[in-house]
VOGU-3710 file (C-alpha; in Angstrom, 3 decimals, decimal comma):
1> mtaapgtlqa> 15,185/98,785/152,829  16,222/99,289/156,437  16,134/96,918/159,364  17,285/97,015/162,932  20,526/95,136/163,621  19,912/91,757/165,185  16,699/91,314/163,170  18,110/91,591/159,639  16,892/88,614/157,582  19,079/86,704/155,152
11> galfttagqa> 19,033/88,663/151,934  17,877/91,966/153,475  20,153/95,002/153,116  20,515/98,607/154,138  20,226/100,851/151,128  22,947/103,289/152,198  26,011/103,229/154,397  24,519/106,118/156,394  21,439/104,089/157,327  23,633/101,140/158,247
21> aaafisdggt> 25,882/103,369/160,383  22,870/104,780/162,241  21,595/101,283/162,946  25,067/100,211/164,056  25,218/102,985/166,609  21,672/102,529/167,943  22,187/98,805/168,567  24,965/99,459/171,041  22,958/98,488/174,123  24,125/100,701/176,988
31> rparnsraws> 24,900/104,376/176,572  28,702/103,846/176,846  28,479/101,157/174,190  26,517/103,423/171,844  28,985/106,243/172,436  31,887/103,895/171,650  30,238/102,797/168,393  29,502/106,399/167,432  33,142/107,283/168,058  34,304/104,444/165,755
41> vrrledmfgg> 31,953/105,613/162,994  33,263/109,202/163,294  36,866/107,986/163,136  36,067/106,012/159,970  34,598/109,155/158,399  37,526/111,308/159,510  40,197/108,907/158,248  38,586/107,645/155,036  35,518/109,766/154,417  33,173/106,856/155,117
51> lagwlaappa> 32,758/103,324/153,805  33,282/104,212/150,136  36,624/105,857/150,879  37,696/102,938/153,019  36,898/100,446/150,234  38,857/102,539/147,703  41,932/102,940/149,909  44,998/100,692/149,383  44,917/97,495/151,484  48,067/98,506/153,387
61> lrldapvdvr> 46,473/101,794/154,491  43,331/100,050/155,653  45,331/97,441/157,557  47,118/100,253/159,457  43,794/101,690/160,634  42,748/101,153/164,279  40,968/97,891/165,038  37,654/99,564/165,858  37,693/101,461/162,538  38,327/98,287/160,598
71> gvavwlalat> 35,587/96,534/162,543  32,903/99,077/161,776  33,979/99,207/158,126  33,560/95,434/157,812  30,160/95,590/159,538  28,977/98,314/157,159  30,283/96,421/154,115  28,409/93,266/155,127  25,262/95,241/155,981  25,182/96,973/152,593
81> aapvdaayva> 26,584/94,085/150,505  29,492/96,243/149,377  32,209/94,019/147,825  35,510/93,967/149,686  38,611/93,184/147,615  40,054/89,718/148,184  43,551/91,104/148,786  42,393/92,891/151,943  40,344/89,922/153,160  43,359/87,638/152,677
91> acraewgyrl> 45,643/89,991/154,599  43,193/90,722/157,419  43,537/88,195/160,218  40,466/89,311/162,116  37,572/86,873/162,476  34,518/88,178/160,642  32,013/85,583/161,786  30,588/87,523/164,737  30,017/90,548/162,472  27,835/88,465/160,132
101> adleprlaar> 26,097/86,788/163,079  25,212/90,246/164,447  23,529/91,044/161,134  21,899/87,683/160,428  21,296/85,862/163,717  18,636/83,505/162,363  20,872/82,350/159,530  23,721/81,909/162,022  21,570/79,790/164,338  20,372/77,619/161,458
111> ftvtatalgy> 23,959/77,243/160,265  25,116/76,041/163,688  22,302/73,495/163,972  23,037/72,114/160,504  26,794/71,891/161,050  26,256/70,104/164,354  23,899/67,603/162,695  26,618/66,833/160,155  29,038/65,982/162,947  31,158/69,154/163,046
121> sgqqserqwa> 32,364/70,415/166,418  31,554/73,867/167,733  34,993/75,163/166,802  34,747/73,733/163,293  31,325/75,325/162,871  32,650/78,730/163,967  35,546/78,568/161,515  33,204/77,642/158,692  30,913/80,571/159,558  33,876/82,966/159,599
131> afaklaavag> 34,922/81,733/156,142  31,308/82,161/155,011  31,381/85,807/156,127  34,595/86,452/154,199  33,203/84,910/151,022  30,036/87,011/151,350  32,217/90,119/151,682  34,311/89,213/148,621  31,195/88,434/146,575  29,411/91,613/147,713
141> lpagqldrpr> 26,200/89,690/148,416  24,054/88,709/151,388  25,346/85,406/152,697  22,123/83,568/151,890  22,423/84,457/148,190  25,775/82,751/147,580  24,720/80,214/144,973  27,257/77,832/143,457  28,708/80,098/140,708  29,066/83,061/143,074
151> fdaardalaa> 30,399/80,890/145,872  33,012/79,358/143,550  34,039/82,758/142,189  34,472/84,227/145,680  36,309/81,138/146,925  38,706/81,145/143,965  39,366/84,870/144,338  40,116/84,509/148,059  42,285/81,430/147,490  44,252/83,196/144,759
161> avlarrgrlp> 44,809/86,221/147,014  46,036/84,036/149,891  48,238/82,052/147,512  49,769/85,237/146,111  50,440/86,544/149,607  51,715/83,383/151,328  52,799/81,103/148,495  50,523/78,312/149,732  47,025/77,756/151,054  47,084/76,966/154,779
171> ntlttplhgl> 44,844/74,351/156,345  43,219/77,108/158,388  41,631/78,253/155,131  41,160/75,070/153,105  39,647/72,957/155,902  36,840/75,415/156,792  36,095/76,009/153,096  35,952/72,260/152,548  33,436/71,733/155,338  31,528/74,932/154,585
181> qatlaamsil> 30,297/73,530/151,279  28,783/70,510/153,023  26,964/72,657/155,551  25,625/75,063/152,918  24,538/72,129/150,745  22,607/70,660/153,654  20,961/74,096/154,100  19,999/74,075/150,379  22,033/77,245/149,782  24,449/75,310/147,551
191> gepegrrvtg> 23,865/72,222/145,458  25,757/68,990/146,056  29,128/69,697/147,706  32,317/69,064/145,774  34,473/66,145/146,787  37,848/67,844/146,483  39,556/70,261/148,810  40,819/73,671/147,797  44,537/72,915/147,661  45,932/75,643/145,465
201> rgiparwdll> 48,624/73,260/144,185  49,267/73,894/140,528  46,387/76,383/140,176  47,065/78,464/137,050  46,258/82,158/136,891  42,629/83,279/137,067  40,844/84,310/133,891  40,395/87,902/135,068  44,166/88,251/135,450  44,796/86,638/132,077
211> adlapelaat> 42,230/88,964/130,491  44,360/91,940/131,513  47,380/90,490/129,675  45,700/88,908/126,631  42,077/90,086/126,473  41,128/88,650/123,086  42,749/85,279/123,788  41,056/85,000/127,188  37,682/85,976/125,705  37,943/83,328/122,981
221> mrrylaqlai> 38,936/80,612/125,417  36,161/81,482/127,865  33,609/81,549/125,056  34,767/78,096/123,994  34,540/76,764/127,573  31,008/78,145/127,915  30,007/76,074/124,890  31,679/72,967/126,306  29,757/73,376/129,555  26,488/72,897/127,643
231> smrpgsvala> 27,389/69,508/126,191  30,069/68,023/128,463  30,298/66,991/132,083  31,627/69,489/134,628  34,718/67,401/135,297  35,637/67,295/131,611  35,070/71,040/131,275  37,246/71,670/134,332  40,126/69,697/132,788  39,859/71,647/129,538
241> dttlrhfavy> 39,675/74,894/131,534  42,895/74,045/133,373  44,679/73,167/130,125  43,694/76,422/128,430  44,751/78,453/131,458  48,114/76,666/131,517  48,560/77,469/127,844  47,549/81,097/128,383  49,982/81,385/131,298  52,781/80,028/129,106
251> ltahhrdvta> 51,970/82,479/126,297  51,753/85,522/128,577  55,047/84,571/130,231  57,094/83,632/127,146  55,313/85,245/124,188  53,960/88,607/125,334  53,293/89,573/121,726  50,588/86,863/121,432  47,317/88,352/122,651  44,836/86,437/120,463
261> aaqirrthie> 44,265/82,836/119,393  44,638/83,807/115,720  48,281/84,752/116,389  49,257/81,302/117,680  51,703/79,454/115,436  53,440/76,104/115,400  56,489/77,446/117,245  54,287/78,358/120,206  52,987/74,791/120,442  56,517/73,385/120,315
271> gfkawldarp> 57,556/75,691/123,131  54,499/74,745/125,181  55,355/71,057/124,772  58,830/71,670/126,159  57,360/73,790/128,974  54,938/70,996/129,916  57,701/68,396/129,892  59,874/70,521/132,179  57,164/70,896/134,832  57,216/68,588/137,869
281> gyrgsrspaa> 54,946/65,607/137,565  52,362/64,100/139,860  53,578/63,376/143,386  56,863/65,161/142,781  58,097/63,028/139,905  60,717/64,621/137,689  58,401/65,070/134,697  54,698/64,595/133,996  53,484/61,305/132,594  52,963/60,856/128,883
291> ttigmrlghl> 49,258/60,518/129,649  49,167/63,987/131,199  51,033/65,643/128,337  48,855/63,817/125,828  45,712/64,977/127,620  46,841/68,627/127,583  47,751/68,527/123,903  44,507/66,734/123,117  42,535/69,517/124,800  44,436/72,118/122,775
301> rcffdrtiew> 43,915/70,235/119,523  40,159/70,087/120,185  40,122/73,791/121,041  41,668/74,761/117,719  39,644/72,221/115,723  36,358/73,453/117,115  37,028/77,170/117,020  38,081/76,835/113,375  35,065/74,665/112,568  32,675/76,941/114,446
311> gyqdaparnp> 33,898/79,934/112,488  35,329/81,957/115,371  36,867/85,177/114,130  39,726/84,747/116,594  41,048/81,415/115,311  44,239/80,459/113,460  44,083/79,572/109,777  45,030/75,946/110,539  45,376/73,817/113,629  48,942/74,166/114,972
321> vfsgdnpird> 48,637/70,987/117,071  49,234/67,779/115,115  48,233/64,230/116,007  51,916/63,298/116,091  52,480/65,685/118,994  50,935/63,234/121,453  53,557/61,090/123,193  53,368/57,380/122,425  51,949/55,725/125,502  52,739/52,224/126,633
331> kplprfldda> 49,873/49,744/126,747  50,900/47,266/129,414  48,620/44,447/130,451  46,382/45,205/133,439  47,934/44,249/136,744  45,927/41,801/138,802  46,307/39,737/141,961  46,696/35,997/141,865  44,236/33,884/143,824  46,447/33,629/146,904
341> datallaaar> 47,036/37,384/147,163  43,367/38,172/146,471  42,321/35,839/149,280  44,843/37,384/151,670  43,649/40,888/150,774  39,991/40,127/151,547  40,903/38,393/154,784  42,940/41,424/155,867  40,208/43,845/154,789  37,679/42,207/157,104
351> qlpslfdrva> 39,944/42,981/160,070  40,367/46,701/159,330  39,054/48,950/162,144  37,261/51,430/159,859  33,838/50,390/158,560  34,346/52,376/155,361  37,668/50,636/154,693  36,076/47,199/155,135  33,125/48,083/152,907  35,211/49,723/150,170
361> veilartglr> 37,773/46,954/149,721  35,356/44,041/149,781  32,730/45,608/147,518  35,335/46,644/144,941  36,772/43,124/144,974  33,373/41,434/144,639  31,750/43,712/142,058  34,586/45,039/139,879  33,208/48,579/140,182  35,374/51,487/139,186
371> kgeflrlatd> 36,392/53,715/142,069  34,190/56,578/140,878  31,199/54,267/140,319  31,527/52,946/143,859  31,570/56,437/145,355  28,554/57,539/143,277  26,291/54,721/144,452  22,957/56,129/145,617  21,222/55,245/148,868  18,547/53,446/146,819
381> aivrigdgew> 21,064/51,540/144,660  19,681/48,148/145,773  16,647/47,369/143,600  14,444/44,326/143,120  13,874/43,114/139,571  11,637/40,070/139,346  12,641/37,546/141,975  16,186/38,833/142,445  17,942/41,857/143,877  20,368/43,901/141,798
391> lhvpvgklht> 22,813/46,727/142,382  22,212/49,796/140,218  25,565/51,220/139,107  25,156/54,920/138,199  26,202/56,589/134,972  29,972/56,536/134,961  33,065/56,796/132,807  31,398/55,555/129,601  28,180/57,577/130,110  26,081/54,470/130,753
401> dryiplhprv> 24,527/52,877/133,797  23,940/49,187/134,442  22,584/46,628/136,865  24,758/43,870/138,291  23,689/40,884/140,410  23,703/41,676/144,116  25,990/39,347/146,023  24,615/38,551/149,521  27,858/39,716/151,128  27,697/43,016/149,209
411> kdllgqwlah> 24,095/43,522/150,361  25,137/42,920/153,973  28,036/45,392/153,735  25,871/48,111/152,172  23,269/47,533/154,875  25,906/48,076/157,557  27,002/51,317/155,941  23,468/52,651/155,464  22,779/52,026/159,144  26,010/53,846/160,008
421> rdgqpgklmf> 25,168/56,942/157,908  21,579/57,183/159,133  20,472/60,814/159,245  23,079/62,143/156,821  21,523/64,349/154,109  21,942/63,775/150,383  21,273/60,976/147,921  24,828/59,646/147,804  25,476/56,501/149,801  29,047/57,294/150,764
431> tdhgrpvpqt> 29,233/60,649/152,529  31,208/61,969/155,477  29,967/65,017/157,350  27,561/65,617/154,472  30,318/65,639/151,859  31,042/62,995/149,199  33,812/60,695/150,339  36,936/61,603/148,293  38,650/59,035/146,107  41,772/59,250/148,246
441> rvdaavrraa> 39,836/57,509/151,028  39,302/54,507/148,762  42,984/54,471/147,792  43,956/54,544/151,455  41,528/51,724/152,323  43,002/49,394/149,691  46,520/50,397/150,711  45,824/49,536/154,372  44,376/46,159/153,444  47,335/45,362/151,177
451> taagighvtp> 49,803/46,370/153,891  48,035/44,206/156,457  48,050/41,302/153,985  51,746/41,815/153,220  51,282/41,790/149,440  52,846/45,122/148,497  51,274/48,048/146,673  47,719/47,516/145,384  45,374/50,035/143,737  41,547/49,955/143,637
461> hqlrhtlatq> 41,538/49,365/139,876  43,648/46,248/140,326  40,708/44,692/142,149  38,605/45,227/139,013  41,259/43,543/136,872  41,515/40,732/139,409  37,783/39,976/139,303  37,758/39,928/135,494  40,789/37,627/135,361  39,311/35,271/137,933
471> ainrgmslea> 36,036/35,167/135,999  37,559/34,381/132,612  39,847/31,751/134,104  36,787/29,996/135,502  34,857/29,900/132,240  32,750/33,069/132,343  31,968/34,259/128,811  33,388/37,487/127,473  29,862/38,848/126,935  28,985/38,315/130,592
481> iaallghrsm> 32,246/39,910/131,734  31,598/42,906/129,475  28,124/43,350/130,975  29,450/43,005/134,521  32,231/45,555/134,045  30,197/47,977/131,930  32,358/47,738/128,815  30,960/49,427/125,740  32,877/47,300/123,235  34,243/43,787/123,211
491> smtmtyaria> 37,700/45,124/122,420  37,883/46,419/126,002  36,983/43,004/127,388  39,434/41,213/125,114  42,220/42,653/127,244  41,348/40,051/129,850  41,510/37,276/127,268  45,162/38,271/126,868  45,842/37,767/130,578  43,764/34,617/131,054
501> drtvaeeyfa> 46,850/32,944/132,406  45,192/29,836/133,770  43,337/29,174/130,527  46,500/29,649/128,493  48,529/27,459/130,851  46,007/24,612/130,856  45,672/24,697/127,089  49,425/24,882/126,652  50,208/21,903/128,847  47,298/19,958/127,347
511> vsqqvealyd> 48,909/20,095/123,919  52,578/20,347/124,853  53,207/16,623/124,420  51,591/16,676/121,000  53,623/19,732/120,030  56,832/18,035/121,152  55,936/15,036/119,019  56,278/17,246/115,956  60,044/16,995/116,291  59,899/13,230/115,900
521> tdpvlpaaae> 57,027/12,795/113,447  55,429/14,607/110,577  54,582/18,173/111,622  50,831/17,682/111,724  48,991/18,874/114,822  45,681/17,008/115,253  42,522/19,102/115,389  41,719/17,721/118,831  44,811/19,427/120,218  42,842/22,643/120,639
531> gpnmrrlhae> 41,344/22,495/124,105  37,759/23,496/124,939  38,614/26,771/126,629  40,801/27,918/123,768  38,100/26,932/121,292  35,657/29,073/123,240  37,994/32,064/123,197  38,647/31,529/119,492  34,943/31,369/118,714  34,231/34,524/120,705
541> ttrrllgngy> 36,912/36,520/118,931  36,028/35,376/115,400  32,280/35,887/115,480  30,635/37,793/112,672  29,552/41,267/113,779  26,003/42,024/112,647  23,970/45,204/112,855  22,122/44,015/115,947  24,536/41,558/117,537  26,845/38,710/116,537
551> ctrpaelgcr> 26,458/35,599/114,390  28,051/32,563/116,035  27,035/30,047/113,353  30,063/27,975/112,299  31,415/28,899/108,897  30,803/25,387/107,548  27,034/25,644/108,064  24,798/27,469/105,615  22,433/30,255/106,638  19,110/30,823/104,924
561> yeticeacsf> 19,155/34,453/106,090  22,526/35,308/104,689  20,992/37,369/101,824  19,834/39,985/104,319  23,179/41,748/103,866  22,932/41,584/100,068  19,486/43,207/100,224  20,811/46,160/102,219  21,033/49,483/100,409  24,613/49,871/101,602
571> ftttiefrdq> 25,714/46,536/100,117  28,070/46,690/97,142  30,215/44,141/95,362  32,548/43,762/92,383  33,400/41,169/89,739  36,134/39,692/91,916  33,437/38,176/94,165  31,543/36,548/91,231  32,744/32,999/91,942  31,637/33,201/95,559
581> lqaqqtdaer> 28,260/34,661/94,598  27,832/31,912/91,947  28,555/29,280/94,581  25,924/30,800/96,867  23,389/30,829/94,025  24,132/27,174/93,249  23,739/26,284/96,956  20,347/28,028/97,042  19,247/26,116/93,937  20,358/22,808/95,467
591> hgdtsrqtay> 18,318/23,544/98,629  15,294/24,685/96,663  15,368/28,137/98,231  13,837/30,241/95,464  14,106/33,581/97,294  17,856/33,209/97,806  18,253/31,919/94,250  16,422/34,956/92,834  18,464/37,390/94,939  21,798/35,989/93,810
601> lkildtldat> 20,730/35,734/90,151  19,836/39,429/90,237  23,269/40,328/91,624  25,052/38,114/89,079  23,084/39,603/86,168  24,055/43,124/87,335  27,733/42,179/87,539  27,666/40,576/84,060  25,930/43,593/82,565  28,261/46,192/84,037
611> ga> 31,465/44,148/84,038  32,356/45,909/87,313
//
């Protein structure tokens, strides 16, 4: 398919480099311009034999070519969707944006309008478009066909080439790539933009490079990751991907003889553990945290468990990673703010100049949302149920969503933000220039409020702990706190019972005089010494767990439904429980409950017959 330059639609291509070269020459405008273009095309053919020869030549030779020769070669590559190696693109400092705009003017105009609507300046838009052209060249596709997988592959290849050449990724590359995703998402070329920048820090080797060194190992790991992607969230798959690449990098660097997963032995795992421990930790710490090492080893253990269970041919005979390999992690109590510091923090937050900072700090403090839940709130998160308004918290860490009561102040803050973001595309509430607000913005907002309040270092999650502690100290039940915070089990909520400092203090001082009296009198503590709050906590932690909830009936009261458990097909008992069962049968007889009496007689007869 041929088209005249300047009218080429997104996705349209020249079928041959010769057709593209002819169109390049004819679109030169004046006769001198056409002659100049024809001269550049002839020089390309003389030096490299045409586009194919130029693409096959070493990057250094191409970089030494005259500027006009390189320019026409890039134009022809974009016009024919011929892939250009990332090493050359990374080394070439020329701007490619005007070449792509010459080929696809309508796409370029639409791109500029969209970027401007998102709040990007003209210079920022131009840099994004130039990065777009380079990614299209690396991918070997028309720019409009760069869907998410192809975009990510081209971006990673270009980033790896720049990293290999310069040792770091400059802001002149990462910033345009960061904004480019938002613009392309708003144009519906990509899906939702990612929240993180391309930093290049700690990026392990690419799979294509690892495949050259250990082909069977890389193939097995990539097959495993493809299966994970079907059943797990992208973020979880990305973490497992990074772990496996780290492990593959270690093996290819220190155990060149290992080229397949079936060859991995215990000694390799022990070496990898030492290698992980010797790496610098987060934020430049001397070693990674026990949590990080445990996560990496947990990913590896799952990899071996599953590949063995799934019957992969390339799998070791037994899992070389043991449960004891995970470092023992401390389990400190959650850190929270006392009432005075919490009050000072909110007062300082209301004076912050940034609207996002004010909204983030106060909503986190009033709702107990996790940082990720807050950032994933949708624009329609406020819903009316019956006579009240609720805040819909999206599916989060525990794979569940929930509704929490909407505080009037929270509703007012969200209304301010929605008015501020009016016109921004996407369903997410918190976006900036069309991109999801990164979690670092929330961290910075809480840090600014804490600094202004003069209360030291505070993290967003501490606000969640603070709300839970305040609630339990003021008599809120553990069930209500669990529902508010989105806990899946009461054991998670019981953490806050451990730090209910006010409850413990009040109960302690309420009975301290009676405890001290034990030294002077008989050591008998009256039953009334247990205060009401402690009785409530005790009752909540000693409830009977049933199949569909909890039984809070005091132990001293009988229950006419207690034989439901004995009627279950999973119920079993032995002769050691005969006395208790006899007592229950006698109680049923005394109350005239024939159904209970019959049930227990049947169980007793079975025990007597079997002697079990």
